[in-house]
C-alpha positions as CSV (number, residue, x, y, z in Angstrom):
1,M,6.5,-15.2,37.2
2,R,5.8,-18.0,39.6
3,R,2.3,-19.6,39.2
4,A,1.4,-22.4,41.6
5,L,-1.4,-24.9,41.7
6,I,-2.1,-25.9,45.3
7,I,-3.6,-29.4,45.5
8,V,-5.3,-30.0,48.9
9,N,-6.2,-33.3,50.5
10,P,-8.9,-32.0,52.9
11,V,-8.9,-35.1,55.2
12,A,-5.1,-35.2,55.8
13,G,-3.9,-34.3,59.3
14,K,-7.3,-34.7,60.9
15,G,-8.8,-32.1,58.5
16,T,-6.2,-29.3,59.2
17,S,-5.2,-28.9,55.6
18,L,-7.7,-26.2,54.7
19,A,-6.5,-24.0,57.6
20,V,-2.9,-24.6,56.6
21,R,-3.9,-23.7,53.0
22,D,-4.8,-20.2,54.2
23,R,-1.4,-19.7,55.9
24,L,0.3,-20.9,52.7
25,A,-1.8,-18.6,50.5
26,E,-0.9,-15.6,52.7
27,A,2.8,-16.4,52.4
28,L,2.6,-16.8,48.6
29,D,0.6,-13.5,48.3
30,G,3.3,-11.8,50.4
31,H,6.0,-12.8,47.9
32,G,4.0,-12.1,44.7
33,I,3.5,-15.8,43.8
34,Q,0.3,-16.4,41.9
35,H,-1.7,-19.4,43.0
36,E,-5.0,-21.3,42.7
37,T,-6.3,-24.1,44.8
38,V,-8.0,-27.4,43.9
39,I,-9.4,-29.6,46.7
40,S,-9.6,-33.3,46.1
41,G,-12.9,-34.9,46.6
42,H,-12.1,-38.6,47.0
43,A,-9.2,-41.1,47.0
44,G,-7.4,-41.4,43.7
45,E,-8.5,-38.0,42.4
46,V,-5.3,-36.2,43.3
47,E,-3.3,-38.0,40.5
48,K,-6.0,-37.1,38.0
49,I,-5.9,-33.4,39.1
50,A,-2.1,-33.4,38.9
51,G,-2.0,-35.2,35.5
52,G,-4.4,-32.5,34.1
53,I,-2.3,-29.5,35.1
54,D,-2.0,-27.0,32.2
55,T,1.7,-26.1,32.1
56,R,0.8,-22.9,30.1
57,R,-0.9,-21.7,33.2
58,F,1.2,-23.1,36.1
59,N,4.9,-23.7,36.5
60,E,4.8,-25.3,39.9
61,V,2.5,-27.5,42.1
62,I,2.2,-27.6,45.8
63,S,1.2,-30.7,47.7
64,L,-0.9,-30.0,50.8
65,G,-1.4,-33.4,52.4
66,G,0.6,-36.5,53.4
67,D,2.8,-39.0,51.7
68,G,-0.1,-40.6,49.9
69,T,-1.1,-37.2,48.4
70,L,2.5,-36.5,47.4
71,G,2.9,-39.8,45.7
72,E,-0.3,-39.3,43.6
73,I,0.9,-35.8,42.6
74,V,4.3,-37.2,41.5
75,N,2.7,-39.9,39.4
76,G,0.5,-37.2,37.8
77,I,3.3,-34.6,37.0
78,V,6.3,-36.8,36.0
79,G,7.7,-35.6,32.7
80,K,6.0,-32.2,33.1
81,P,8.1,-28.9,33.5
82,L,6.7,-28.3,37.0
83,K,8.6,-27.7,40.3
84,L,7.1,-29.3,43.4
85,G,6.5,-27.8,46.8
86,I,5.6,-29.9,49.8
87,V,3.5,-28.7,52.8
88,P,3.2,-31.7,55.2
89,T,-0.2,-32.2,56.8
90,G,-0.4,-36.0,56.8
91,T,0.2,-38.6,59.5
92,G,3.6,-39.9,58.4
93,N,5.2,-37.1,56.3
94,D,8.1,-39.3,55.6
95,F,9.5,-37.8,52.4
96,I,9.8,-34.3,53.7
97,R,11.5,-35.8,56.8
98,C,14.2,-37.1,54.4
99,L,14.8,-33.5,53.3
100,D,14.7,-32.1,56.8
101,K,14.4,-34.3,59.8
102,D,13.3,-31.3,61.9
103,Y,10.7,-30.2,59.4
104,S,7.6,-28.1,60.2
105,I,4.8,-26.6,58.2
106,E,6.3,-23.1,58.7
107,K,9.8,-24.3,57.5
108,A,8.2,-26.0,54.5
109,I,6.3,-22.8,53.5
110,E,9.5,-20.8,53.9
111,K,11.4,-23.2,51.6
112,I,8.7,-22.9,48.9
113,V,8.8,-19.1,49.1
114,A,12.6,-19.1,48.9
115,G,12.5,-21.1,45.7
116,R,15.7,-23.1,46.0
117,V,15.3,-26.6,44.5
118,I,17.0,-30.0,44.7
119,M,16.9,-32.5,41.8
120,A,15.5,-35.6,43.4
121,N,15.7,-39.2,42.0
122,L,12.5,-40.9,40.9
123,G,11.9,-44.7,40.8
124,R,9.9,-46.6,38.2
125,V,7.9,-49.3,39.9
126,N,5.8,-51.8,37.9
127,Q,3.5,-49.4,36.0
128,G,4.1,-46.3,38.1
129,I,6.5,-43.9,39.7
130,F,7.6,-43.5,43.2
131,L,9.5,-40.7,45.0
132,N,10.4,-42.0,48.4
133,M,10.2,-45.7,48.9
134,A,8.5,-48.9,47.7
135,G,8.3,-52.3,49.3
136,F,6.2,-54.8,51.1
137,G,6.0,-56.8,54.3
138,I,4.8,-55.7,57.6
139,D,4.4,-52.1,56.5
140,S,2.0,-52.9,53.7
141,Y,-0.1,-55.0,56.1
142,I,0.0,-52.1,58.6
143,L,-1.5,-49.9,55.9
144,Q,-4.0,-52.5,54.9
145,N,-5.2,-52.9,58.6
146,M,-5.1,-49.1,59.0
147,S,-7.7,-48.7,56.3
148,K,-10.1,-50.6,58.6
149,I,-9.0,-49.1,61.9
150,K,-9.2,-45.5,60.7
151,K,-13.0,-45.8,60.5
152,F,-13.1,-45.5,64.3
153,L,-9.6,-44.3,65.3
154,K,-7.7,-41.8,63.1
155,G,-4.2,-40.3,63.1
156,S,-1.2,-41.5,65.0
157,A,-3.3,-43.5,67.5
158,G,-4.8,-45.5,64.7
159,Y,-1.5,-46.1,63.1
160,T,0.0,-47.3,66.4
161,L,-2.9,-49.7,67.0
162,S,-2.6,-51.0,63.5
163,T,1.1,-51.6,64.0
164,F,0.7,-53.6,67.2
165,Y,-2.2,-55.6,65.7
166,T,-0.2,-56.4,62.6
167,L,2.9,-57.3,64.6
168,L,0.9,-60.0,66.5
169,Q,-0.3,-61.6,63.3
170,Y,2.5,-61.2,60.9
171,R,4.5,-64.1,59.4
172,S,7.5,-64.2,57.0
173,R,7.1,-64.6,53.2
174,A,9.3,-66.6,50.8
175,V,10.6,-64.4,47.9
176,T,13.1,-64.4,45.1
177,I,15.1,-61.2,44.8
178,T,17.3,-59.9,42.0
179,V,19.6,-56.8,42.5
180,D,21.5,-55.6,39.4
181,G,21.5,-59.1,38.0
182,R,22.3,-61.0,41.2
183,T,19.5,-63.4,42.3
184,F,18.9,-65.1,45.6
185,D,16.1,-66.5,47.7
186,R,15.0,-65.3,51.2
187,K,12.2,-65.7,53.8
188,V,11.5,-62.1,54.7
189,M,9.6,-60.0,57.2
190,L,10.2,-56.7,55.3
191,V,11.7,-55.6,52.0
192,A,12.0,-51.8,51.4
193,I,13.7,-50.1,48.4
194,G,14.5,-46.6,49.4
195,N,15.2,-43.3,47.6
196,G,14.7,-41.6,50.9
197,Q,15.5,-42.7,54.4
198,Y,12.2,-42.6,56.1
199,F,9.1,-44.8,55.5
200,G,6.0,-46.0,57.3
201,G,5.6,-43.1,59.7
202,A,9.1,-42.0,60.8
203,M,10.8,-45.4,60.5
204,K,14.4,-44.8,59.3
205,V,14.2,-47.9,57.2
206,S,16.9,-47.0,54.7
207,P,19.5,-44.9,56.7
208,E,22.1,-44.7,54.0
209,S,19.8,-43.5,51.2
210,K,20.2,-40.0,49.6
211,V,17.4,-38.6,47.5
212,D,19.7,-37.2,44.8
213,D,22.6,-39.8,44.4
214,G,21.2,-41.9,41.6
215,V,21.2,-45.1,43.6
216,F,18.6,-46.9,45.7
217,E,19.1,-48.9,48.9
218,M,17.3,-52.2,49.4
219,V,16.9,-53.2,53.0
220,I,15.8,-56.8,53.8
221,V,14.6,-57.9,57.2
222,N,14.9,-61.7,57.1
223,E,12.9,-64.2,59.1
224,M,13.4,-64.1,62.9
225,N,11.4,-65.0,66.0
226,K,8.6,-62.7,66.9
227,L,10.2,-61.2,70.0
228,K,13.4,-60.4,68.1
229,F,11.4,-58.9,65.3
230,I,9.5,-56.6,67.7
231,V,12.9,-55.4,69.1
232,T,14.3,-55.0,65.6
233,F,11.2,-53.2,64.5
234,W,11.7,-50.5,67.1
235,K,15.3,-50.2,66.2
236,V,14.2,-49.2,62.7
237,F,12.8,-45.9,64.1
238,K,16.4,-44.9,65.0
239,G,18.0,-46.4,61.9
240,T,20.2,-48.8,64.0
241,H,18.7,-52.1,62.6
242,L,21.5,-52.6,60.0
243,G,23.6,-54.0,62.8
244,V,21.1,-56.9,63.3
245,K,22.4,-60.2,61.9
246,E,19.1,-60.9,60.0
247,V,19.1,-57.5,58.3
248,E,20.8,-57.1,54.9
249,S,21.3,-54.0,52.8
250,F,22.1,-53.7,49.1
251,R,22.7,-50.7,46.8
252,G,21.7,-50.8,43.2
253,T,19.7,-49.3,40.3
254,R,17.5,-52.3,39.3
255,F,15.5,-54.6,41.6
256,K,13.1,-57.5,41.1
257,V,11.1,-59.4,43.7
258,S,8.8,-62.3,43.1
259,S,6.8,-64.5,45.5
260,E,4.4,-67.4,45.4
261,D,1.9,-65.5,47.6
262,S,0.4,-62.2,46.3
263,I,1.8,-59.7,48.8
264,P,0.4,-56.1,48.8
265,L,2.8,-53.4,47.8
266,D,3.3,-50.1,49.7
267,I,4.3,-47.4,47.2
268,D,4.9,-44.0,48.8
269,G,2.3,-44.6,51.5
270,N,-0.3,-46.0,49.1
271,L,-1.3,-49.6,48.6
272,R,-0.7,-50.2,44.9
273,G,-1.0,-53.7,43.5
274,V,0.7,-56.9,44.6
275,T,4.0,-58.7,43.9
276,P,5.8,-59.3,41.7
277,L,7.7,-56.0,42.1
278,E,10.1,-54.5,39.6
279,I,12.0,-51.3,40.3
280,Q,14.6,-49.2,38.6
281,V,16.1,-45.7,39.0
282,A,14.2,-43.5,36.5
283,E,16.0,-41.4,34.0
284,E,13.7,-38.5,35.0
285,R,14.4,-36.3,38.1
286,I,12.0,-33.9,39.8
287,A,12.7,-30.4,41.0
288,I,11.6,-30.1,44.7
289,Y,11.7,-27.0,46.9
290,G,14.0,-27.9,49.7
């Protein structure tokens, strides 16, 4: 018997999550899948809810929110015998785009009901876990500025404004990088280590990544003039940036990055700590409906 706990972020997707929850509940009822719902009350609570799931009562958990909600759930349930369903109601919805670039809420619900799973990689990052991507650079400062902008402009419009504002201000950072034992120095605009392909709101940062191949891709955008960086930044949305001279790509299982400055880290759409950054492919995998 399938028994699901639905964890809802009520502010995701401009507050549409609760309406979507009703559609999800109807579909689960129609297929005999038992379910209960918990609604998070504040930032950071989702991980505590997920970490407290009683696996004697539930054998799956459904994320109803965005990438930040999903990331908190993954950190809460890692190591537990729980399958994971994803219903995307956030702004970016990057991880589910890695599974199906033509995703929709309806298709996501259908896949949960169908019950077929893929065994996805997980990454260990500093003291936590990530599912999709971890890194720093302009994306983490976009998130940082977004936290201020969303007070008066929410959704995709706020994200776009934060992106342009950050582009005008951003400067490169000096870092030391190690990939599977090879160490080198760079001045970077962006460093992203991807399990999935998409990051930062539909940017195809890591176009060669596969979520179940046991290897991560590190993409480095090195220092360049501001105009070229803006042009390259928009190439990222199509995944054509790897042809740019200043862009490098490395595949591996262990990564370290250090910097003189403390640079904020973007971990699965959440700002979590600052450099140094240490990542490895985790031994654990997670069963995801897809």
